[in-house]
C-alpha positions as CSV (number, residue, x, y, z in Angstrom):
1,X,-208.5,33.3,-104.2
2,X,-207.0,34.1,-107.8
3,X,-203.7,33.0,-109.7
4,X,-202.9,34.6,-113.4
5,X,-207.1,35.4,-113.5
6,X,-208.1,32.1,-112.6
7,X,-210.6,32.0,-109.7
8,X,-209.3,29.2,-107.4
9,X,-211.5,27.9,-104.0
10,X,-209.7,25.7,-101.2
11,X,-211.2,24.0,-97.8
12,X,-209.7,22.1,-95.2
13,X,-211.0,18.5,-94.2
14,X,-210.6,16.8,-91.1
15,X,-210.1,13.1,-92.8
16,X,-208.9,12.4,-96.1
17,X,-211.8,10.1,-96.0
18,X,-213.5,13.2,-97.3
19,X,-211.5,13.5,-100.2
20,X,-211.7,9.8,-101.1
21,X,-208.8,7.2,-102.6
22,X,-209.6,8.2,-106.3
23,X,-209.0,11.6,-106.1
24,X,-206.4,11.9,-103.8
25,X,-204.2,9.0,-105.3
26,X,-205.0,10.9,-108.8
27,X,-202.7,13.5,-108.0
28,X,-200.4,11.9,-105.0
29,X,-199.3,9.4,-107.6
30,X,-200.0,9.9,-111.5
31,X,-196.9,7.7,-112.4
32,X,-196.6,4.3,-111.3
33,X,-192.9,4.3,-112.1
34,X,-192.2,7.5,-109.8
35,X,-194.5,5.9,-107.0
36,X,-194.0,7.5,-103.8
37,X,-195.8,5.5,-101.4
38,X,-195.9,7.8,-98.4
39,X,-198.4,10.5,-99.7
40,X,-200.8,7.8,-101.3
41,X,-203.8,7.6,-99.6
42,X,-204.2,4.4,-98.2
43,X,-200.3,5.4,-96.0
44,X,-202.1,8.6,-94.9
45,X,-205.6,6.7,-94.4
46,X,-203.8,4.2,-92.4
47,X,-202.0,7.1,-90.3
48,X,-205.5,8.4,-89.3
49,X,-207.7,5.3,-88.4
50,X,-204.5,3.5,-86.3
51,X,-204.8,7.2,-84.5
52,X,-201.2,7.7,-85.2
53,X,-202.5,11.0,-86.0
54,X,-205.5,12.7,-85.1
55,X,-206.7,12.2,-81.3
56,X,-204.1,12.9,-78.4
57,X,-201.0,12.6,-80.8
58,X,-200.4,16.3,-81.6
59,X,-201.0,15.9,-85.5
60,X,-205.0,16.8,-86.1
61,X,-205.4,15.7,-90.1
62,X,-206.5,19.6,-92.0
63,X,-205.6,18.6,-95.3
64,X,-206.0,20.9,-98.2
65,X,-207.8,21.1,-101.2
66,X,-208.0,23.7,-103.9
67,X,-210.6,23.7,-106.8
68,X,-211.4,25.4,-109.9
69,X,-214.9,25.9,-111.4
70,X,-216.2,22.9,-108.3
71,X,-213.6,20.2,-109.8
72,X,-210.6,19.5,-107.7
73,X,-207.6,20.6,-109.2
74,X,-204.9,19.5,-105.9
75,X,-204.7,18.5,-102.7
76,X,-201.8,18.6,-100.2
77,X,-201.4,16.6,-96.8
78,X,-201.9,19.2,-94.2
79,X,-201.9,18.8,-90.4
80,X,-202.4,21.3,-87.2
81,X,-199.4,20.7,-84.7
82,X,-199.7,21.2,-81.2
83,X,-195.7,20.1,-81.1
84,X,-192.6,19.6,-83.0
85,X,-192.0,15.9,-82.6
86,X,-192.3,13.6,-85.6
87,X,-191.0,16.0,-88.2
88,X,-187.2,15.3,-88.9
89,X,-186.6,19.1,-89.7
90,X,-186.2,20.5,-86.4
91,X,-187.7,23.9,-85.3
92,X,-187.5,23.2,-81.5
93,X,-185.2,26.6,-81.2
94,X,-187.3,28.5,-83.4
95,X,-190.3,27.8,-80.6
96,X,-188.3,28.2,-77.7
97,X,-186.9,31.7,-79.5
98,X,-190.3,33.3,-80.1
99,X,-192.5,32.2,-76.7
100,X,-189.2,33.6,-74.7
101,X,-190.3,37.2,-76.9
102,X,-194.0,36.7,-75.5
103,X,-195.1,34.6,-78.8
104,X,-197.2,31.6,-79.0
105,X,-195.6,29.3,-81.3
106,X,-198.2,26.6,-81.7
107,X,-200.2,25.7,-83.0
108,X,-198.4,25.6,-86.3
109,X,-199.2,23.8,-90.1
110,X,-197.1,21.5,-91.2
111,X,-197.6,20.0,-94.9
112,X,-195.6,16.4,-94.5
113,X,-196.0,12.5,-94.8
114,X,-195.9,12.3,-90.9
115,X,-193.1,10.5,-89.2
116,X,-191.2,9.9,-92.6
117,X,-188.2,11.8,-93.6
118,X,-188.6,10.8,-97.0
119,X,-188.7,13.5,-99.7
120,X,-191.3,13.2,-102.6
121,X,-194.2,15.4,-103.5
122,X,-195.9,17.6,-101.1
123,X,-198.4,20.2,-103.4
124,X,-200.1,17.3,-105.2
125,X,-201.6,19.4,-108.1
126,X,-202.6,18.5,-111.8
127,X,-200.1,20.6,-113.2
128,X,-197.3,23.7,-111.6
129,X,-200.6,26.3,-111.9
130,X,-202.5,24.3,-109.3
131,X,-199.5,23.7,-107.2
132,X,-198.9,27.3,-107.2
133,X,-202.9,27.5,-105.9
134,X,-202.0,25.1,-103.5
135,X,-198.7,26.7,-101.9
136,X,-201.1,30.5,-101.8
137,X,-203.6,29.0,-100.2
138,X,-201.7,26.9,-98.0
139,X,-200.4,30.3,-96.8
140,X,-203.9,31.3,-96.8
141,X,-205.3,29.2,-94.6
142,X,-202.4,29.1,-92.1
143,X,-203.5,33.5,-91.5
144,X,-207.1,32.2,-91.5
145,X,-206.6,29.5,-88.3
146,X,-203.8,32.3,-86.7
147,X,-201.0,29.7,-86.6
148,X,-197.8,30.9,-85.9
149,X,-196.3,29.5,-89.2
150,X,-196.3,26.6,-91.7
151,X,-193.5,24.7,-92.5
152,X,-193.4,21.9,-95.9
153,X,-191.2,19.3,-95.5
154,X,-188.8,17.2,-97.6
155,X,-190.4,19.0,-100.8
156,X,-189.1,18.4,-104.0
157,X,-187.6,20.9,-106.2
158,X,-190.7,21.8,-107.9
159,X,-192.7,22.2,-104.7
160,X,-190.3,24.2,-103.0
161,X,-189.8,26.5,-105.7
162,X,-193.6,27.1,-105.0
163,X,-193.6,27.9,-101.9
164,X,-190.7,30.1,-102.1
165,X,-192.6,32.2,-105.2
166,X,-195.7,32.4,-102.4
167,X,-193.7,34.0,-99.8
168,X,-192.1,30.8,-97.8
169,X,-188.3,30.7,-96.9
170,X,-186.2,28.2,-98.5
171,X,-184.3,25.5,-96.3
172,X,-181.5,22.6,-97.1
173,X,-181.0,19.5,-95.1
174,X,-178.6,16.4,-95.9
175,X,-179.5,12.9,-96.2
176,X,-177.6,10.1,-97.7
177,X,-179.1,7.9,-100.7
178,X,-177.6,4.6,-102.4
179,X,-177.8,5.1,-106.2
180,X,-178.2,2.2,-108.7
181,X,-175.6,2.8,-111.6
182,X,-176.9,-0.1,-113.6
183,X,-175.3,-2.9,-111.4
184,X,-176.0,-6.5,-112.2
185,X,-175.1,-8.0,-108.5
186,X,-173.9,-6.5,-105.6
187,X,-170.3,-7.9,-106.5
188,X,-170.7,-5.4,-109.3
189,X,-171.5,-2.4,-106.8
190,X,-168.3,-3.3,-104.5
191,X,-165.6,-3.7,-107.6
192,X,-167.0,0.2,-107.9
193,X,-165.2,1.0,-104.3
194,X,-162.0,1.7,-103.0
195,X,-159.8,-1.9,-102.1
196,X,-160.0,-0.6,-98.5
197,X,-163.8,-0.1,-98.5
198,X,-164.7,-3.3,-100.3
199,X,-162.8,-5.4,-98.0
200,X,-164.4,-3.5,-94.6
201,X,-167.4,-3.9,-96.5
202,X,-166.9,-8.0,-97.1
203,X,-166.1,-8.1,-93.7
204,X,-169.0,-6.7,-91.9
205,X,-171.4,-9.1,-94.0
206,X,-169.4,-11.9,-93.5
207,X,-169.2,-11.5,-89.8
208,X,-173.0,-10.6,-90.0
209,X,-173.7,-14.1,-91.8
210,X,-171.4,-16.1,-89.5
211,X,-173.5,-14.2,-86.2
212,X,-175.5,-17.8,-86.6
213,X,-178.6,-16.4,-88.0
214,X,-180.7,-16.7,-90.6
215,X,-181.2,-13.7,-92.8
216,X,-184.8,-13.3,-95.0
217,X,-186.8,-10.8,-96.8
218,X,-190.4,-11.3,-96.5
219,X,-193.2,-9.4,-98.9
220,X,-196.6,-9.6,-99.3
221,X,-198.2,-12.8,-97.7
222,X,-195.2,-14.4,-96.6
223,X,-195.6,-11.6,-93.8
224,X,-198.1,-12.9,-91.2
225,X,-199.3,-11.6,-87.6
226,X,-195.8,-12.8,-85.7
227,X,-193.9,-10.9,-87.8
228,X,-196.0,-7.4,-86.9
229,X,-195.6,-8.6,-83.5
230,X,-191.6,-9.1,-83.6
231,X,-191.8,-5.7,-85.7
232,X,-193.9,-3.8,-83.2
233,X,-191.1,-4.7,-80.5
234,X,-188.2,-3.7,-82.6
235,X,-190.1,-0.8,-83.5
236,X,-191.1,0.2,-80.0
237,X,-187.2,-0.7,-78.4
238,X,-185.8,1.8,-81.2
239,X,-188.8,4.6,-80.9
240,X,-188.0,4.5,-77.0
241,X,-184.5,5.3,-77.2
242,X,-184.5,7.5,-79.9
243,X,-187.5,9.6,-79.7
244,X,-189.0,8.7,-75.6
245,X,-192.2,6.9,-77.3
246,X,-193.1,5.6,-80.0
247,X,-194.7,7.4,-82.9
248,X,-197.0,4.9,-84.8
249,X,-199.4,2.4,-82.8
250,X,-199.7,-0.8,-83.1
251,X,-202.6,-0.6,-85.1
252,X,-200.2,0.6,-87.8
253,X,-198.5,-2.1,-88.4
254,X,-201.7,-4.6,-88.5
255,X,-203.5,-2.1,-91.1
256,X,-200.4,-1.2,-92.9
257,X,-199.9,-4.6,-93.3
258,X,-203.5,-5.1,-95.0
259,X,-203.7,-2.6,-96.8
260,X,-199.9,-2.0,-98.5
261,X,-198.3,-5.5,-98.4
262,X,-197.3,-5.8,-102.2
263,X,-195.4,-2.2,-100.7
264,X,-193.7,-3.7,-98.4
265,X,-190.1,-5.2,-97.2
266,X,-189.3,-7.1,-94.1
267,X,-185.7,-7.9,-93.8
268,X,-185.5,-10.2,-90.5
269,X,-182.9,-12.2,-88.7
270,X,-183.9,-15.1,-87.1
271,X,-182.0,-16.8,-84.3
272,X,-183.9,-20.9,-85.1
273,X,-187.3,-19.5,-85.9
274,X,-187.4,-16.7,-83.2
275,X,-187.0,-13.1,-85.3
276,X,-183.9,-10.8,-82.9
277,X,-184.1,-8.2,-85.4
278,X,-185.7,-6.7,-88.2
279,X,-186.0,-3.4,-90.5
280,X,-189.5,-2.3,-92.7
281,X,-188.7,-0.8,-95.7
282,X,-191.2,0.6,-98.4
283,X,-191.4,-0.3,-102.2
284,X,-191.7,2.6,-104.4
285,X,-191.9,2.8,-108.0
286,X,-188.1,3.5,-108.1
287,X,-186.9,3.4,-105.1
288,X,-186.5,1.7,-101.9
289,X,-187.5,3.5,-98.7
290,X,-185.8,2.4,-94.9
291,X,-188.1,3.3,-92.9
292,X,-187.8,1.4,-89.1
293,X,-184.7,-0.7,-87.5
294,X,-184.6,-2.4,-83.9
295,X,-183.5,-5.4,-82.3
296,X,-183.9,-7.5,-79.0
297,X,-180.5,-8.8,-79.3
298,X,-177.5,-7.0,-80.4
299,X,-175.3,-8.9,-82.9
300,X,-172.3,-7.5,-84.9
301,X,-172.7,-5.4,-87.8
302,X,-176.4,-6.2,-88.2
303,X,-177.9,-3.6,-88.2
304,X,-175.7,-2.6,-91.3
305,X,-176.6,-5.6,-92.6
306,X,-180.3,-5.6,-92.7
307,X,-180.7,-2.0,-93.3
308,X,-178.1,-1.1,-95.7
309,X,-176.3,-4.1,-97.2
310,X,-179.7,-6.1,-97.9
311,X,-181.5,-3.1,-99.1
312,X,-178.6,-2.7,-102.0
313,X,-179.8,-6.5,-102.7
314,X,-182.9,-5.8,-102.9
315,X,-182.5,-2.7,-105.1
316,X,-180.4,-4.6,-107.2
317,X,-182.4,-7.7,-107.6
318,X,-185.3,-5.9,-108.9
319,X,-184.0,-2.5,-110.8
320,X,-184.8,0.0,-108.7
321,X,-182.9,3.5,-108.8
322,X,-182.0,3.8,-105.5
323,X,-182.0,2.9,-101.7
324,X,-183.3,6.1,-99.2
325,X,-182.3,4.6,-95.9
326,X,-183.6,7.1,-93.6
327,X,-182.7,10.3,-91.7
328,X,-178.7,11.3,-90.5
329,X,-175.9,9.0,-90.4
330,X,-172.6,9.4,-91.6
331,X,-172.2,6.0,-91.2
332,X,-174.3,5.5,-94.6
333,X,-171.0,6.8,-96.4
334,X,-168.2,3.9,-96.0
335,X,-171.4,1.7,-97.0
336,X,-171.5,3.2,-100.5
337,X,-174.9,5.7,-99.6
338,X,-173.9,9.5,-101.2
339,X,-174.7,12.6,-99.4
340,X,-178.2,14.5,-100.8
341,X,-179.8,17.7,-100.4
342,X,-183.3,18.0,-98.9
343,X,-185.8,20.6,-99.0
344,X,-188.6,22.1,-97.1
345,X,-189.9,25.8,-96.8
346,X,-191.3,27.9,-93.9
347,X,-193.8,30.6,-93.9
348,X,-193.4,32.5,-90.7
349,X,-196.5,34.7,-90.1
350,X,-194.5,37.4,-87.4
351,X,-192.6,39.5,-89.9
352,X,-190.0,40.5,-87.2
353,X,-189.5,36.6,-86.6
354,X,-189.5,36.0,-90.4
355,X,-186.3,38.3,-90.6
356,X,-184.7,36.7,-87.7
357,X,-185.2,33.2,-89.3
358,X,-184.1,34.7,-93.1
359,X,-180.9,35.6,-91.4
360,X,-180.5,32.2,-89.6
361,X,-181.4,30.1,-93.0
362,X,-179.3,32.0,-95.1
363,X,-176.5,30.9,-93.1
364,X,-177.6,27.7,-92.4
365,X,-178.2,27.2,-96.4
366,X,-174.6,28.1,-97.2
367,X,-173.2,25.7,-93.9
368,X,-175.5,23.0,-95.1
369,X,-174.5,22.9,-98.7
370,X,-170.6,23.3,-97.3
371,X,-171.2,20.2,-95.8
372,X,-172.9,18.1,-98.5
373,X,-169.9,19.0,-100.8
374,X,-167.3,18.4,-98.4
375,X,-169.0,14.8,-97.6
376,X,-169.2,14.1,-101.7
377,X,-165.3,14.0,-101.6
378,X,-165.5,11.2,-98.7
379,X,-167.4,9.1,-100.9
380,X,-165.8,5.1,-100.8
381,X,-165.7,5.1,-104.5
382,X,-162.5,4.7,-106.9
383,X,-161.1,8.4,-107.8
384,X,-161.1,9.0,-111.2
């Protein structure tokens, strides 16, 4: 392939080990201050080693490598998919429509951090030219393997632009993030809220504190195997209710605890010495990412305390710019989280089907933007 007169070569590999930590992380996280743990070598390798991806999971690693004159200039996390589970950018109705029309939707290719609705870089290249080469190569690979489509999920704006320029269709979504505006303490944040909202949050936190539970934040060496046993039980409970079956294996939690302990924050609620609820967060260079929550006993407002308020406490104490609390949930707005736009890009091989999807996405983008605009007017902050 060629771009701007320069020749590039592209290949896919079935394991991130074939690329190596040094090469991968050089492109994935060149700036420690904006480190995104979900595109790091350790996170993606842990998914592979734990069989959370690969095997019978329906996620077959096919990571993309682009080279120039024999030197790697970019990589991308790429997977061949046999279903649409664990992506959080939903295309099930696209698959249904295509197959009813006689097409074969699977396999498809997905560029993403599996099971992780966290925006970030996906075209991990040395510069804009390398990202453009990755985008073009990804579409070439989609054609070459006979996949119906390519889906690049939770992109940053630059990567979405590169894929759109290569022929993919842009899509918008929404999430809710909390932003640290230089607060010195949680009360400083509360003072920016309207009186009624401030009182409601204080009541939530007070009732959670009066439940008789002890809440602890655990990091690094403080996280023991017994804590992972408890977190696994919490995760299974939530996963069984939301998805039908958990995506991650028990081995994932052990390995991620060994390999990424300095990037993890567990917030646990204990009844005596027994953990009854917990939330797992990943710590980035400038953000805290809430990922998994669960409980084996129900208490008023405990979910909000562990997942949202404690996360804000941690971000303020450690000078992080924001908290990203995962997908969906308008209830986050009342806790100070604000609606933001998320991005994806989709390349459809069948020209007729592509036209239908393009029309759908045009309408969806307008609706999504209108919803974000409306929700932005519902935040709990003082007006003016």
